[in-house]
C-alpha positions, 0 to 999 in steps of 0.5 A: 886079802882085804880089798881096800876101796879106792879113796876119793882123791886124785892120784896126783897127790901121791906124786909128792913123797910126803903125801905118799908115805902119809897115804900108806899110813892111812891105808894101814889105819883102815887095814888094821881095823879090818884085820884086828892088827896093831894100832887099831884103836884111836889112841894107838893110831894117833901115836903111830901117826905121830911117830911116823911124821916125827921121823919124816920131819927129822929126816927131811929137815936134817937134809934140808934145814929150814932157813927161817929156823922155825921148822926144827928137828924133834931130836937133836945132837944132845937129846936122848937118843940123839939125832943121827949124824948125816954122814953124807946123806943128801937125798931127802926123798930116799932118806924119808923112804928109809925112815918111813919104811923103818917106822911102819914095819916095826910098828905094824909088823913086829910079831905079837901073840895078840895079832894073828899071823895072817893079819901081820902078813897082810899088813907087811904085803901092803907096806911092800906094795907101796915100797914097790912103787918107789922108783929109785930105791938104793937101800945101801946109799947113805941117804937111805941108811940115814933115814933108817937111823932116824926112824930107829932113833924116833922108835927108840924114843917113843915106841913102847910096843903094844903093852900100854894099849892092853886091857890087862885084867881091867874090870868095870866097877858098878855104881851110879854114873859108872861106865859099864858094858854095852847092853846091846853088845855085851861081849865079843866072840873071838877065836881061842886061837887067833891063828885058827879062826874056824876053831873054838870060840870064846867071849871077851869083854873089850875095854880100849886101852884102860892103862894107856893114859897112865903108861903112854910116854908123852910125846911133845907137851911141855906142860905150859901155855904162854908160860903158865904151867898146865897139867892138861887135865879137866874139871870134874863131870857135872855129877858124881864127883866134887860138884853136883850140877844136876841142872847141867846134867839133866839138860845133857840127858834131854839133849842126847835123848832128843838128838841121839836116840835111834831113828825109829823112836818117836822121842828122837827129834834129830834132823837129817843134817844132824844124822849126816853129821853124826855119821860123817865124823864117826870113823869108829874103827869100822871095817875098811874105814879106820879111826878118827885120826885117819879122817883128820889126816884126810881132811888135812891132805885136801886142805894142805894141797889146796893151800900148798905154796907151789903148783908142782906137787914135787916142788921142794916148797911143798915137801917142806910145808907138808913135812911140817904141817903133818908132823905138827897135826899128828904130834898134837893128836898123839898127845891128845890121845894120851890125855883123853884116855888118862881122863877117861879112865880117871873119871870112868863116866858112863855113856848115855845108853847106860845113863838113860837106861839106869838112872832111876832118879831121872824123869827120862829114865827109860830101861829100853832106850836105844841110841843111833850108836857108833856105826859098824860100817861095812859089816852085818853087825849092829851099831855099838857103844864104844868100849871106853868111858865117856868123859872126855870125848876122844873125838872132841879132844883129837879134833880140838888138838887137830883143828887148833894146830892147823889154825896156828900153823896157817895163821903164822905161815900166812900172817892171818889175823884171828885170835887163838881162842876165837873163830878163824877165816880158813874155810874148808870142805871134806869128804867122809868114807862113811858117806861115800856111796860105797860104804854100806850096812851088809846083810850077810857077813863081810867077805874079805876076798871081794870088793865091798862094792860086790857085797849086798847091803844098804849103801850109804848115800854119797853126801858129797863134800861137807863145807865149813866157814872155818876150821873153828866150825869144823872143830865144833861140829866134830865134837857135837857129832857124837851127841847125834850118835848118842854115844856122848853127853854134850859136856864130854865135848864142851861146857853148855854155857859156851855153846848154847843160846839158851836151855830152851829148844827150837820149834822142832824140839832140837837144842838151840846151839850158838853159831860156831863162829860166835863160840869161845871156850871159856868156861872152867870148873872145879876138880876134887883132887885140886881144891881151889883150882879151875880147869877146862870142861870137855875134850875140845878145850883139852885138845886146844890146850895141848895144841897150844902147848906143842905149837908154842914150844915148837915140837920138842920132846917132853922132858923126863920130869913130865913123863908118867909114873904109872901110879895114880889115875887122878892126882898126885900120889897120897903122902907116903905112897910109893910110885910103882908101875901099874901091873898087868893085873887088877885095876889101878888105885884110887885117885887122890880124892878117891872119887873114882871108886876103887879103880 
């Protein structure tokens, strides 16, 4: 069984039962990326965490209603499915245990032919190990059964199984600016029979969740911000679509060429602190590390503990505070994953490794260029280009939604005075499992039977706490960090006009960025399938908008009218077209403007 390394936080935190079940979810997140279990991609991980914390929210606030009326349940007596009746349930801790156990077991241990039996068994053992720590576990009590009923109701509303995350028969399409395979990792070698890992092997070309944006049921967006309708979609990238902004694109090439190249290249001008930032935020599904939603939850755990309303971890005020903030943060990330993946496979824009190597028209064209890349932490594999399109950045979208949700929550709770679209004054600090003095780059294959500390490799330096003057500043660096790894263009996160002091360079050759506290995300751009309209640029404002929508509407189910039809990648169906679900077969159809080729 995989030996998970200890986390960098006091054990006392998990004496609070909301943090306890969140801890299990985060351990599952890093286990499934280590054993190829379900929920091991960023969008699936965010969805699973959203489902869990909605179940916790509804269970807790059904038994302990918020007297202010702010923290409401997601389901109601009139929703479909309805919120189960209390029927005498009065123990919130036991009920939350029933809800969490129900949700996590269905999401992570439901047998599936795409998951090895040994992986499912390891996951079930981890869940059981947490359940064994629960001191009072009366599974016949009304409170436990109420929690189970709430968990099943949330699952009925939102669990779609693994089908929306499958890659089906997706194929990349050749062409200028088009996403394609990683030239340094073109295939993955996997067992023909997942239950016989030492048997025959085969090569696969992995693509992460190409149809999820089309098929994933929306969780809580209402399609409006401040009463103004919004689709939560983006402007076109600077080239290849309705615009041809070569100045912006060429600068983005220079930016990533200087700051995202492999460390050994003399053209790479990235500073040590920028390299630290790239690794700090990575969490690229690595062994024993997990995906970005885990890191954001780790950040929230520390911040929520520091800002808890009562000293005693088990105080009811803390239970209510944690239940709500973890629900809000994970729900906004759940919807952020859907819309980021919708746009990624709408535009199918290539990543910098492809752009620099293949763009014969650019002066920096270099067919042998290498990036620092996403780290394959705790393995002996080489770093890689994430197997999904570049625009928008998933990190930027998740981070925009996550940090904005925290800003809005604490602004209201603590009566803070900052504008929703400007910097806050909520300072924070955080650790990263990528740079903890334990994680390492191995020199031999990983041995799951041994602690990582007993395996030979180059240990990543423990860089300690990384501190920020505001959540706004963390949001900015999280988005920018992907440029420092060379896996994203700057515009994947935000418009250059919003974040650059100028298009000149510092004396050391790096880009002149604004101070994060001075940044606002105001730039808008056009979109070929929405003539005459303007939309945000990049993942950060996309995520911010999703968080604003969900916070303003107070975490309500997305109405049926806003759920996906499964037909088009970009825009509404053309006149006369029939809306049909996308098959588990060839790629879907063109966007309404046909700009994204034949996929």
